[in-house]
Phi, psi and omega in degrees: 000042178306333191287341192258115176229139183297317181299332178282323182272357176067031182262127188253126178278139176289151179288134178297129173285132173281141176271122179295143179293158173075018174267332180231148176224155175250129179297121176295341186270311191243356184070011185286136174277124188234140178284113194310312172309318177287326172306306187298317179300325177279015183056039175050055175231132180284132187281356184264316188230002177073014173295133178266118175292152172286140187228165184281151176311320184293348177286318172292326172301305180298328182285324195253321180279139175298139175302141178069015174246003193276132173237130179265146174239157171046053180290329199257003178288128173213142186287153179229163190270090186299312198254005178063042188288128185231133167222246184293311172234165178285153178302324176305309172302324175290322173297311178302321178294317188292321178294316180296328179287320189253337180086004180253159177280337176198195189271023178200147177229141179234141185228151164255153181171194184231134167260108186052040177083000177264114179295136173210171171250121182240128176255148184219122176271155190231106184292333187287354174259092186049050181065019182071011190297143180276108175249194183294331172295312178296322176301316182286322180292318179297316184295322186281329180298319178297318178296317180288331172290325178292319181290324178261002183056053183244148173302143170247122181250121174236128176273114180266129178208102183200151172279353179121199180296151183266092190291344175299340174262006170056222190295340179293318174303310185290343177278345181290340170298314177292316186302311189281323181290326177292322182298313183297322178302321182283320178301315184298313179309322187269013176088015181281154179257113179239129183229110173275140176247101195276122176246169178290123345263152175233101185225179168065216189306329178291322177291323187271010179221252188297332186291337181244025184243018185284158171292324175222120183255117174257167181208145173288153169311133165076005183285145173279125174225138180170177175270280179281149174292154184297329174303316175292326179288313180308308186291335179284308179283339179068032170226148168302145176272155178295161177292132177074021181301131179065017171263165190300312180303315172299321182290329181293314177292338183259002170087013182275338174238167184253338182193142171263127182246130176280149186295334180284338179259354191310304189300310184296313182301316184287324176297323176290331178282323177302316181296320187282327189257338189292000000 
């Protein structure tokens, strides 16, 4: 159809309407394009395939804690560059950029409050802050949270979301595994109730420490949970991995977690468990 040309017919194209940023999102599981206000209304769960999107820490605070019961802890703790660590950019610059991006001092927030009138201490990790990596601040905050929970005789609920240890802090980061697990051992010995909720992703040092030491280990549907990533494991053993390897459903079948909890039911199920085991 070479004979048809828009300029010959004097056809003018209308100006394309720009679509504002943040109105649409794409599901990583089924590739469906979702209208963001509808996604938010559905608790950031894809209504096509039930994929649970990653969310900000404030989302879990609003989802789980009863209104007007919320108290913040440890607002002013912040990481420092112990080792003057540099790769492409300095660790000091990474911390500054993460603070500016998230508005948080580090990759965890802790609240006191009530879940259906059950008093708890709630910790929420933030993957958007340097991959939710566990450095000295997360180790200190988790340890203090466990101690407060023990002193007040309250359940400690922790939403885990992390890429692992923060290697910009070297051995100091790895020391947090021992620090947090020793506090949990004391807490458990004294009859404390600890419930970690593993979300996508929970990997590395967090899985190797407080992520898997709960009295009851819960997980969101489809969450990636493991120590090393599946790609590293496949390269190491030289074999294909089973379907769904390191996802919540696979780990439930193998006995690594106790229960998969849908985000819509999370508040009610946690309050039921607290009532049963406290």
